[in-house]
N, CA, C and O atoms as a printed pandas DataFrame, in Angstrom:
     atom_number atom_name residue_name chain_id  residue_number  x_coord  y_coord  z_coord
0              1         N          MET        A               1    4.059 -105.830   26.393
1              2        CA          MET        A               1    4.265 -106.282   27.759
2              3         C          MET        A               1    2.967 -106.110   28.540
3              4         O          MET        A               1    2.368 -105.034   28.546
4              5         N          GLU        A               2    2.553 -107.162   29.181
5              6        CA          GLU        A               2    1.323 -107.099   29.958
6              7         C          GLU        A               2    1.645 -106.901   31.428
7              8         O          GLU        A               2    2.554 -107.532   31.968
8              9         N          TYR        A               3    0.895 -106.026   32.064
9             10        CA          TYR        A               3    1.108 -105.732   33.483
10            11         C          TYR        A               3    0.097 -106.514   34.310
11            12         O          TYR        A               3   -1.074 -106.621   33.947
12            13         N          LEU        A               4    0.567 -107.056   35.421
13            14        CA          LEU        A               4   -0.324 -107.758   36.324
14            15         C          LEU        A               4   -1.179 -106.739   37.061
15            16         O          LEU        A               4   -0.695 -105.685   37.472
16            17         N          VAL        A               5   -2.426 -107.059   37.219
17            18        CA          VAL        A               5   -3.359 -106.163   37.895
18            19         C          VAL        A               5   -3.470 -106.581   39.351
19            20         O          VAL        A               5   -3.762 -107.739   39.647
20            21         N          ASP        A               6   -3.239 -105.648   40.258
21            22        CA          ASP        A               6   -3.342 -105.880   41.680
22            23         C          ASP        A               6   -4.694 -105.319   42.135
23            24         O          ASP        A               6   -4.879 -104.103   42.180
24            25         N          SER        A               7   -5.620 -106.192   42.467
25            26        CA          SER        A               7   -6.987 -105.779   42.805
26            27         C          SER        A               7   -7.043 -104.835   43.992
27            28         O          SER        A               7   -7.836 -103.893   43.995
28            29         N          ARG        A               8   -6.221 -105.071   44.990
29            30        CA          ARG        A               8   -6.242 -104.193   46.174
30            31         C          ARG        A               8   -5.765 -102.789   45.829
31            32         O          ARG        A               8   -6.357 -101.803   46.268
32            33         N          LYS        A               9   -4.699 -102.700   45.046
33            34        CA          LYS        A               9   -4.200 -101.384   44.643
34            35         C          LYS        A               9   -5.234 -100.655   43.783
35            36         O          LYS        A               9   -5.452  -99.455   43.943
36            37         N          LEU        A              10   -5.864 -101.393   42.874
37            38        CA          LEU        A              10   -6.878 -100.771   42.020
38            39         C          LEU        A              10   -8.072 -100.294   42.836
39            40         O          LEU        A              10   -8.603  -99.212   42.584
40            41         N          ALA        A              11   -8.495 -101.088   43.803
41            42        CA          ALA        A              11   -9.626 -100.681   44.641
42            43         C          ALA        A              11   -9.293  -99.402   45.404
43            44         O          ALA        A              11  -10.133  -98.511   45.528
44            45         N          LYS        A              12   -8.072  -99.314   45.911
45            46        CA          LYS        A              12   -7.638  -98.112   46.621
46            47         C          LYS        A              12   -7.605  -96.910   45.670
47            48         O          LYS        A              12   -7.993  -95.804   46.046
48            49         N          ALA        A              13   -7.144  -97.134   44.451
49            50        CA          ALA        A              13   -7.104  -96.057   43.454
50            51         C          ALA        A              13   -8.512  -95.605   43.088
51            52         O          ALA        A              13   -8.777  -94.405   43.010
52            53         N          PHE        A              14   -9.408  -96.548   42.865
53            54        CA          PHE        A              14  -10.784  -96.191   42.504
54            55         C          PHE        A              14  -11.476  -95.446   43.642
55            56         O          PHE        A              14  -12.252  -94.519   43.406
56            57         N          LYS        A              15  -11.193  -95.853   44.868
57            58        CA          LYS        A              15  -11.778  -95.155   46.022
58            59         C          LYS        A              15  -11.286  -93.708   46.053
59            60         O          LYS        A              15  -12.072  -92.786   46.269
60            61         N          ALA        A              16   -9.995  -93.515   45.840
61            62        CA          ALA        A              16   -9.444  -92.151   45.836
62            63         C          ALA        A              16  -10.050  -91.326   44.705
63            64         O          ALA        A              16  -10.341  -90.144   44.887
64            65         N          LEU        A              17  -10.238  -91.934   43.553
65            66        CA          LEU        A              17  -10.766  -91.209   42.395
66            67         C          LEU        A              17  -12.277  -91.011   42.452
67            68         O          LEU        A              17  -12.845  -90.343   41.588
68            69         N          SER        A              18  -12.932  -91.583   43.456
69            70        CA          SER        A              18  -14.382  -91.408   43.561
70            71         C          SER        A              18  -14.763  -90.000   44.019
71            72         O          SER        A              18  -15.925  -89.603   43.920
72            73         N          ASN        A              19  -13.783  -89.248   44.520
73            74        CA          ASN        A              19  -14.026  -87.858   44.902
74            75         C          ASN        A              19  -13.851  -86.978   43.671
75            76         O          ASN        A              19  -12.824  -87.082   43.000
76            77         N          PRO        A              20  -14.814  -86.113   43.347
77            78        CA          PRO        A              20  -14.731  -85.286   42.130
78            79         C          PRO        A              20  -13.485  -84.395   42.064
79            80         O          PRO        A              20  -12.908  -84.223   40.990
80            81         N          ASN        A              21  -13.071  -83.833   43.186
81            82        CA          ASN        A              21  -11.875  -82.985   43.162
82            83         C          ASN        A              21  -10.620  -83.796   42.873
83            84         O          ASN        A              21   -9.756  -83.354   42.116
84            85         N          ARG        A              22  -10.514  -84.972   43.468
85            86        CA          ARG        A              22   -9.341  -85.813   43.210
86            87         C          ARG        A              22   -9.349  -86.315   41.775
87            88         O          ARG        A              22   -8.298  -86.411   41.141
88            89         N          LEU        A              23  -10.518  -86.631   41.270
89            90        CA          LEU        A              23  -10.621  -87.055   39.873
90            91         C          LEU        A              23  -10.188  -85.920   38.943
91            92         O          LEU        A              23   -9.519  -86.159   37.938
92            93         N          GLN        A              24  -10.566  -84.702   39.275
93            94        CA          GLN        A              24  -10.164  -83.540   38.475
94            95         C          GLN        A              24   -8.645  -83.338   38.530
95            96         O          GLN        A              24   -8.021  -83.061   37.506
96            97         N          ILE        A              25   -8.062  -83.474   39.693
97            98        CA          ILE        A              25   -6.608  -83.340   39.834
98            99         C          ILE        A              25   -5.909  -84.388   38.971
99           100         O          ILE        A              25   -4.978  -84.075   38.229
100          101         N          TYR        A              26   -6.364  -85.621   39.076
101          102        CA          TYR        A              26   -5.758  -86.710   38.305
102          103         C          TYR        A              26   -5.946  -86.476   36.811
103          104         O          TYR        A              26   -5.029  -86.711   36.024
104          105         N          SER        A              27   -7.120  -86.019   36.422
105          106        CA          SER        A              27   -7.397  -85.730   35.008
106          107         C          SER        A              27   -6.483  -84.639   34.474
107          108         O          SER        A              27   -6.007  -84.721   33.342
108          109         N          GLU        A              28   -6.239  -83.623   35.281
109          110        CA          GLU        A              28   -5.338  -82.546   34.861
110          111         C          GLU        A              28   -3.923  -83.078   34.645
111          112         O          GLU        A              28   -3.246  -82.681   33.697
112          113         N          LEU        A              29   -3.483  -83.965   35.514
113          114        CA          LEU        A              29   -2.153  -84.548   35.331
114          115         C          LEU        A              29   -2.087  -85.406   34.072
115          116         O          LEU        A              29   -1.076  -85.399   33.369
116          117         N          ILE        A              30   -3.147  -86.138   33.787
117          118        CA          ILE        A              30   -3.187  -86.937   32.560
118          119         C          ILE        A              30   -3.146  -86.022   31.340
119          120         O          ILE        A              30   -2.458  -86.313   30.362
120          121         N          GLN        A              31   -3.882  -84.920   31.400
121          122        CA          GLN        A              31   -3.874  -83.965   30.295
122          123         C          GLN        A              31   -2.491  -83.355   30.112
123          124         O          GLN        A              31   -2.023  -83.198   28.984
124          125         N          ARG        A              32   -1.837  -83.012   31.215
125          126        CA          ARG        A              32   -0.478  -82.463   31.127
126          127         C          ARG        A              32    0.463  -83.478   30.482
127          128         O          ARG        A              32    1.341  -83.116   29.698
128          129         N          ARG        A              33    0.269  -84.752   30.821
129          130        CA          ARG        A              33    1.116  -85.791   30.219
130          131         C          ARG        A              33    0.894  -85.835   28.718
131          132         O          ARG        A              33    1.850  -85.914   27.947
132          133         N          ALA        A              34   -0.361  -85.786   28.301
133          134        CA          ALA        A              34   -0.669  -85.807   26.868
134          135         C          ALA        A              34   -0.084  -84.583   26.162
135          136         O          ALA        A              34    0.474  -84.698   25.071
136          137         N          ASP        A              35   -0.212  -83.426   26.783
137          138        CA          ASP        A              35    0.325  -82.193   26.206
138          139         C          ASP        A              35    1.844  -82.231   26.137
139          140         O          ASP        A              35    2.437  -81.718   25.189
140          141         N          SER        A              36    2.476  -82.836   27.138
141          142        CA          SER        A              36    3.934  -82.846   27.193
142          143         C          SER        A              36    4.542  -83.768   26.144
143          144         O          SER        A              36    5.697  -83.587   25.757
144          145         N          VAL        A              37    3.782  -84.751   25.680
145          146        CA          VAL        A              37    4.286  -85.631   24.629
146          147         C          VAL        A              37    4.539  -84.806   23.373
147          148         O          VAL        A              37    5.542  -84.993   22.684
148          149         N          GLU        A              38    3.620  -83.895   23.085
149          150        CA          GLU        A              38    3.772  -83.042   21.908
150          151         C          GLU        A              38    4.877  -82.014   22.099
151          152         O          GLU        A              38    5.654  -81.764   21.177
152          153         N          SER        A              39    4.959  -81.415   23.285
153          154        CA          SER        A              39    5.927  -80.337   23.520
154          155         C          SER        A              39    7.262  -80.839   24.071
155          156         O          SER        A              39    8.213  -80.068   24.198
156          157         N          LYS        A              40    7.330  -82.149   24.401
157          158        CA          LYS        A              40    8.529  -82.770   24.971
158          159         C          LYS        A              40    8.988  -82.092   26.267
159          160         O          LYS        A              40   10.184  -82.033   26.553
160          161         N          GLN        A              41    8.039  -81.588   27.039
161          162        CA          GLN        A              41    8.346  -80.989   28.330
162          163         C          GLN        A              41    7.960  -81.959   29.435
163          164         O          GLN        A              41    7.173  -82.882   29.226
164          165         N          LEU        A              42    8.525  -81.733   30.610
165          166        CA          LEU        A              42    8.203  -82.549   31.775
166          167         C          LEU        A              42    6.764  -82.283   32.193
167          168         O          LEU        A              42    6.352  -81.127   32.289
168          169         N          HIS        A              43    6.009  -83.323   32.438
169          170        CA          HIS        A              43    4.596  -83.176   32.786
170          171         C          HIS        A              43    4.409  -83.222   34.296
171          172         O          HIS        A              43    4.635  -84.247   34.939
172          173         N          HIS        A              44    3.998  -82.107   34.831
173          174        CA          HIS        A              44    3.693  -82.030   36.259
174          175         C          HIS        A              44    2.767  -80.835   36.488
175          176         O          HIS        A              44    2.593  -79.986   35.614
176          177         N          CYS        A              45    2.193  -80.794   37.657
177          178        CA          CYS        A              45    1.382  -79.652   38.089
178          179         C          CYS        A              45    1.830  -79.266   39.487
179          180         O          CYS        A              45    2.151  -80.123   40.311
180          181         N          GLY        A              46    1.849  -77.998   39.736
181          182        CA          GLY        A              46    2.109  -77.511   41.079
182          183         C          GLY        A              46    0.805  -77.440   41.848
183          184         O          GLY        A              46   -0.272  -77.369   41.255
184          185         N          ILE        A              47    0.901  -77.458   43.145
185          186        CA          ILE        A              47   -0.306  -77.378   43.973
186          187         C          ILE        A              47   -1.073  -76.094   43.691
187          188         O          ILE        A              47   -2.304  -76.085   43.730
188          189         N          THR        A              48   -0.359  -75.014   43.409
189          190        CA          THR        A              48   -1.057  -73.746   43.098
190          191         C          THR        A              48   -1.886  -73.860   41.830
191          192         O          THR        A              48   -2.914  -73.194   41.707
192          193         N          ASP        A              49   -1.458  -74.698   40.875
193          194        CA          ASP        A              49   -2.262  -74.922   39.662
194          195         C          ASP        A              49   -3.624  -75.498   40.037
195          196         O          ASP        A              49   -4.648  -75.095   39.485
196          197         N          PHE        A              50   -3.633  -76.439   40.977
197          198        CA          PHE        A              50   -4.891  -77.067   41.388
198          199         C          PHE        A              50   -5.754  -76.121   42.215
199          200         O          PHE        A              50   -6.979  -76.124   42.097
200          201         N          ILE        A              51   -5.114  -75.321   43.044
201          202        CA          ILE        A              51   -5.861  -74.337   43.835
202          203         C          ILE        A              51   -6.603  -73.391   42.900
203          204         O          ILE        A              51   -7.774  -73.080   43.117
204          205         N          ASN        A              52   -5.916  -72.938   41.864
205          206        CA          ASN        A              52   -6.526  -72.014   40.908
206          207         C          ASN        A              52   -7.602  -72.671   40.052
207          208         O          ASN        A              52   -8.659  -72.081   39.830
208          209         N          SER        A              53   -7.346  -73.876   39.572
209          210        CA          SER        A              53   -8.309  -74.508   38.667
210          211         C          SER        A              53   -9.549  -75.036   39.385
211          212         O          SER        A              53  -10.637  -75.044   38.810
212          213         N          LEU        A              54   -9.396  -75.476   40.631
213          214        CA          LEU        A              54  -10.538  -76.031   41.363
214          215         C          LEU        A              54  -11.229  -75.003   42.248
215          216         O          LEU        A              54  -12.334  -75.228   42.743
216          217         N          ASN        A              55  -10.556  -73.868   42.437
217          218        CA          ASN        A              55  -11.111  -72.793   43.261
218          219         C          ASN        A              55  -11.451  -73.269   44.680
219          220         O          ASN        A              55  -12.517  -72.972   45.221
220          221         N          VAL        A              56  -10.507  -74.017   45.257
221          222        CA          VAL        A              56  -10.625  -74.449   46.655
222          223         C          VAL        A              56   -9.332  -74.090   47.374
223          224         O          VAL        A              56   -8.322  -73.805   46.730
224          225         N          GLY        A              57   -9.355  -74.102   48.679
225          226        CA          GLY        A              57   -8.219  -73.679   49.476
226          227         C          GLY        A              57   -7.071  -74.665   49.491
227          228         O          GLY        A              57   -7.226  -75.841   49.162
228          229         N          ALA        A              58   -5.922  -74.157   49.880
229          230        CA          ALA        A              58   -4.705  -74.963   49.939
230          231         C          ALA        A              58   -4.831  -76.181   50.869
231          232         O          ALA        A              58   -4.371  -77.264   50.508
232          233         N          PRO        A              59   -5.445  -76.034   52.063
233          234        CA          PRO        A              59   -5.565  -77.219   52.925
234          235         C          PRO        A              59   -6.387  -78.344   52.275
235          236         O          PRO        A              59   -6.076  -79.524   52.436
236          237         N          THR        A              60   -7.422  -77.965   51.552
237          238        CA          THR        A              60   -8.257  -78.970   50.875
238          239         C          THR        A              60   -7.471  -79.662   49.772
239          240         O          THR        A              60   -7.524  -80.884   49.635
240          241         N          ILE        A              61   -6.740  -78.871   48.983
241          242        CA          ILE        A              61   -5.926  -79.446   47.915
242          243         C          ILE        A              61   -4.858  -80.361   48.511
243          244         O          ILE        A              61   -4.618  -81.452   47.993
244          245         N          SER        A              62   -4.226  -79.930   49.580
245          246        CA          SER        A              62   -3.207  -80.757   50.235
246          247         C          SER        A              62   -3.784  -82.096   50.678
247          248         O          SER        A              62   -3.140  -83.135   50.533
248          249         N          HIS        A              63   -4.998  -82.066   51.218
249          250        CA          HIS        A              63   -5.663  -83.310   51.628
250          251         C          HIS        A              63   -5.882  -84.230   50.420
251          252         O          HIS        A              63   -5.608  -85.428   50.486
252          253         N          HIS        A              64   -6.377  -83.659   49.323
253          254        CA          HIS        A              64   -6.632  -84.469   48.128
254          255         C          HIS        A              64   -5.331  -85.026   47.546
255          256         O          HIS        A              64   -5.284  -86.175   47.108
256          257         N          ILE        A              65   -4.290  -84.215   47.544
257          258        CA          ILE        A              65   -2.996  -84.679   47.048
258          259         C          ILE        A              65   -2.501  -85.846   47.904
259          260         O          ILE        A              65   -2.001  -86.840   47.379
260          261         N          LYS        A              66   -2.643  -85.718   49.214
261          262        CA          LYS        A              66   -2.220  -86.785   50.128
262          263         C          LYS        A              66   -2.976  -88.081   49.828
263          264         O          LYS        A              66   -2.379  -89.157   49.811
264          265         N          GLU        A              67   -4.272  -87.981   49.593
265          266        CA          GLU        A              67   -5.074  -89.172   49.282
266          267         C          GLU        A              67   -4.622  -89.814   47.965
267          268         O          GLU        A              67   -4.567  -91.040   47.863
268          269         N          LEU        A              68   -4.302  -89.000   46.967
269          270        CA          LEU        A              68   -3.837  -89.529   45.682
270          271         C          LEU        A              68   -2.463  -90.179   45.824
271          272         O          LEU        A              68   -2.188  -91.194   45.183
272          273         N          VAL        A              69   -1.604  -89.604   46.655
273          274        CA          VAL        A              69   -0.293  -90.200   46.917
274          275         C          VAL        A              69   -0.471  -91.528   47.651
275          276         O          VAL        A              69    0.173  -92.517   47.300
276          277         N          ASN        A              70   -1.335  -91.561   48.664
277          278        CA          ASN        A              70   -1.582  -92.798   49.424
278          279         C          ASN        A              70   -2.148  -93.907   48.557
279          280         O          ASN        A              70   -1.940  -95.088   48.834
280          281         N          ALA        A              71   -2.863  -93.526   47.508
281          282        CA          ALA        A              71   -3.431  -94.516   46.587
282          283         C          ALA        A              71   -2.455  -94.873   45.467
283          284         O          ALA        A              71   -2.807  -95.612   44.548
284          285         N          ASP        A              72   -1.239  -94.354   45.540
285          286        CA          ASP        A              72   -0.191  -94.616   44.544
286          287         C          ASP        A              72   -0.525  -94.081   43.153
287          288         O          ASP        A              72    0.036  -94.544   42.161
288          289         N          LEU        A              73   -1.421  -93.126   43.077
289          290        CA          LEU        A              73   -1.788  -92.564   41.782
290          291         C          LEU        A              73   -0.821  -91.479   41.327
291          292         O          LEU        A              73   -0.585  -91.311   40.131
292          293         N          ILE        A              74   -0.266  -90.746   42.283
293          294        CA          ILE        A              74    0.671  -89.679   41.953
294          295         C          ILE        A              74    1.842  -89.721   42.922
295          296         O          ILE        A              74    1.809  -90.419   43.936
296          297         N          ARG        A              75    2.868  -88.964   42.590
297          298        CA          ARG        A              75    3.985  -88.744   43.505
298          299         C          ARG        A              75    4.238  -87.245   43.544
299          300         O          ARG        A              75    3.891  -86.523   42.610
300          301         N          VAL        A              76    4.832  -86.794   44.605
301          302        CA          VAL        A              76    5.133  -85.370   44.736
302          303         C          VAL        A              76    6.626  -85.184   44.922
303          304         O          VAL        A              76    7.320  -86.031   45.486
304          305         N          GLU        A              77    7.095  -84.057   44.434
305          306        CA          GLU        A              77    8.487  -83.658   44.620
306          307         C          GLU        A              77    8.496  -82.227   45.110
307          308         O          GLU        A              77    7.817  -81.360   44.560
308          309         N          ARG        A              78    9.268  -81.996   46.140
309          310        CA          ARG        A              78    9.416  -80.661   46.696
310          311         C          ARG        A              78   10.625  -80.008   46.042
311          312         O          ARG        A              78   11.714  -80.582   46.000
312          313         N          GLN        A              79   10.416  -78.806   45.535
313          314        CA          GLN        A              79   11.509  -78.022   44.961
314          315         C          GLN        A              79   11.488  -76.664   45.642
315          316         O          GLN        A              79   10.791  -75.743   45.217
316          317         N          GLY        A              80   12.266  -76.565   46.706
317          318        CA          GLY        A              80   12.228  -75.354   47.519
318          319         C          GLY        A              80   10.885  -75.257   48.215
319          320         O          GLY        A              80   10.468  -76.187   48.905
320          321         N          LYS        A              81   10.208  -74.130   48.034
321          322        CA          LYS        A              81    8.901  -73.970   48.663
322          323         C          LYS        A              81    7.757  -74.466   47.777
323          324         O          LYS        A              81    6.591  -74.380   48.163
324          325         N          PHE        A              82    8.085  -74.981   46.603
325          326        CA          PHE        A              82    7.067  -75.465   45.681
326          327         C          PHE        A              82    6.942  -76.978   45.747
327          328         O          PHE        A              82    7.923  -77.689   45.969
328          329         N          VAL        A              83    5.725  -77.457   45.552
329          330        CA          VAL        A              83    5.459  -78.888   45.504
330          331         C          VAL        A              83    4.857  -79.197   44.141
331          332         O          VAL        A              83    3.836  -78.630   43.750
332          333         N          ASN        A              84    5.513  -80.111   43.422
333          334        CA          ASN        A              84    5.025  -80.512   42.109
334          335         C          ASN        A              84    4.499  -81.931   42.167
335          336         O          ASN        A              84    5.042  -82.782   42.872
336          337         N          CYS        A              85    3.433  -82.177   41.418
337          338        CA          CYS        A              85    2.785  -83.483   41.394
338          339         C          CYS        A              85    3.008  -84.127   40.025
339          340         O          CYS        A              85    2.910  -83.471   38.988
340          341         N          PHE        A              86    3.307  -85.414   40.049
341          342        CA          PHE        A              86    3.553  -86.184   38.840
342          343         C          PHE        A              86    2.691  -87.446   38.874
343          344         O          PHE        A              86    2.392  -87.968   39.948
344          345         N          LEU        A              87    2.298  -87.927   37.716
345          346        CA          LEU        A              87    1.597  -89.202   37.652
346          347         C          LEU        A              87    2.538  -90.325   38.061
347          348         O          LEU        A              87    3.732  -90.282   37.764
348          349         N          ASN        A              88    2.006  -91.314   38.733
349          350        CA          ASN        A              88    2.739  -92.543   39.000
350          351         C          ASN        A              88    2.504  -93.433   37.777
351          352         O          ASN        A              88    1.438  -94.028   37.620
352          353         N          GLU        A              89    3.512  -93.510   36.925
353          354        CA          GLU        A              89    3.353  -94.217   35.649
354          355         C          GLU        A              89    3.043  -95.701   35.839
355          356         O          GLU        A              89    2.331  -96.290   35.025
356          357         N          ALA        A              90    3.565  -96.308   36.895
357          358        CA          ALA        A              90    3.282  -97.726   37.137
358          359         C          ALA        A              90    1.793  -97.943   37.396
359          360         O          ALA        A              90    1.209  -98.908   36.904
360          361         N          MET        A              91    1.176  -97.037   38.176
361          362        CA          MET        A              91   -0.261  -97.171   38.433
362          363         C          MET        A              91   -1.064  -96.854   37.170
363          364         O          MET        A              91   -2.110  -97.459   36.932
364          365         N          CYS        A              92   -0.584  -95.916   36.369
365          366        CA          CYS        A              92   -1.261  -95.641   35.083
366          367         C          CYS        A              92   -1.313  -96.909   34.244
367          368         O          CYS        A              92   -2.336  -97.221   33.633
368          369         N          LYS        A              93   -0.200  -97.639   34.221
369          370        CA          LYS        A              93   -0.151  -98.894   33.457
370          371         C          LYS        A              93   -1.132  -99.913   34.030
371          372         O          LYS        A              93   -1.781 -100.645   33.283
372          373         N          GLN        A              94   -1.237  -99.958   35.366
373          374        CA          GLN        A              94   -2.196 -100.880   36.007
374          375         C          GLN        A              94   -3.625 -100.539   35.577
375          376         O          GLN        A              94   -4.409 -101.418   35.220
376          377         N          LEU        A              95   -3.943  -99.242   35.621
377          378        CA          LEU        A              95   -5.291  -98.812   35.242
378          379         C          LEU        A              95   -5.566  -99.100   33.770
379          380         O          LEU        A              95   -6.641  -99.583   33.414
380          381         N          GLU        A              96   -4.593  -98.802   32.923
381          382        CA          GLU        A              96   -4.753  -99.079   31.490
382          383         C          GLU        A              96   -4.958 -100.562   31.248
383          384         O          GLU        A              96   -5.821 -100.963   30.466
384          385         N          SER        A              97   -4.161 -101.369   31.921
385          386        CA          SER        A              97   -4.282 -102.818   31.776
386          387         C          SER        A              97   -5.654 -103.298   32.216
387          388         O          SER        A              97   -6.273 -104.131   31.554
388          389         N          PHE        A              98   -6.127 -102.767   33.342
389          390        CA          PHE        A              98   -7.453 -103.131   33.850
390          391         C          PHE        A              98   -8.540 -102.783   32.835
391          392         O          PHE        A              98   -9.379 -103.620   32.503
392          393         N          PHE        A              99   -8.519 -101.554   32.349
393          394        CA          PHE        A              99   -9.575 -101.130   31.429
394          395         C          PHE        A              99   -9.446 -101.800   30.070
395          396         O          PHE        A              99  -10.463 -102.098   29.443
396          397         N          ASN        A             100   -8.235 -102.046   29.595
397          398        CA          ASN        A             100   -8.076 -102.747   28.318
398          399         C          ASN        A             100   -8.544 -104.180   28.432
399          400         O          ASN        A             100   -9.180 -104.704   27.517
400          401         N          HIS        A             101   -8.235 -104.820   29.552
401          402        CA          HIS        A             101   -8.666 -106.214   29.765
402          403         C          HIS        A             101  -10.192 -106.269   29.911
403          404         O          HIS        A             101  -10.839 -107.165   29.368
404          405         N          SER        A             102  -10.766 -105.301   30.653
405          406        CA          SER        A             102  -12.217 -105.292   30.865
406          407         C          SER        A             102  -12.970 -105.048   29.576
407          408         O          SER        A             102  -14.067 -105.576   29.397
408          409         N          SER        A             103  -12.402 -104.251   28.661
409          410        CA          SER        A             103  -13.104 -103.948   27.418
410          411         C          SER        A             103  -13.076 -105.128   26.449
411          412         O          SER        A             103  -13.864 -105.160   25.504
412          413         N          LYS        A             104  -12.181 -106.104   26.665
413          414        CA          LYS        A             104  -12.097 -107.265   25.803
414          415         C          LYS        A             104  -13.115 -108.331   26.174
415          416         O          LYS        A             104  -13.413 -109.219   25.375
416          417         N          ASP        A             105  -13.648 -108.240   27.384
417          418        CA          ASP        A             105  -14.601 -109.268   27.855
418          419         C          ASP        A             105  -15.975 -109.078   27.279
419          420         O          ASP        A             105  -16.882 -109.855   27.576
C-alpha cells in the first residue's frame, strides 16, 4: 500500500525535527518502537525519560513535545500525573514513503 505524501505536513515535520533535542526525542521513540517489536511491549516514552536522557529541564522538554505534537510526529496520553509520548504511525508512514520514493530517483 502506497501512502500519499503531503508536502505541507512533511515540511512542518522536517522543521520540527531540525532542532537537535526534538530529533533526539523522536529518535528515542523510534528506537522504543524497534525494541518493542522484539519484546511485544507497548512503545512509548514518558516525559521524565526525555528529561533524564537529554539532561534538560521539564519546561524545555514540554516545549519540544508540544512542537512534535503540533507537527503530527507524536501524540501524548495523560495517565494520571504522567504523560506518555507515542509515535504518530501515520506520519511515520508519510516519512517512510517520502524517503523510499526519494531513494528511487
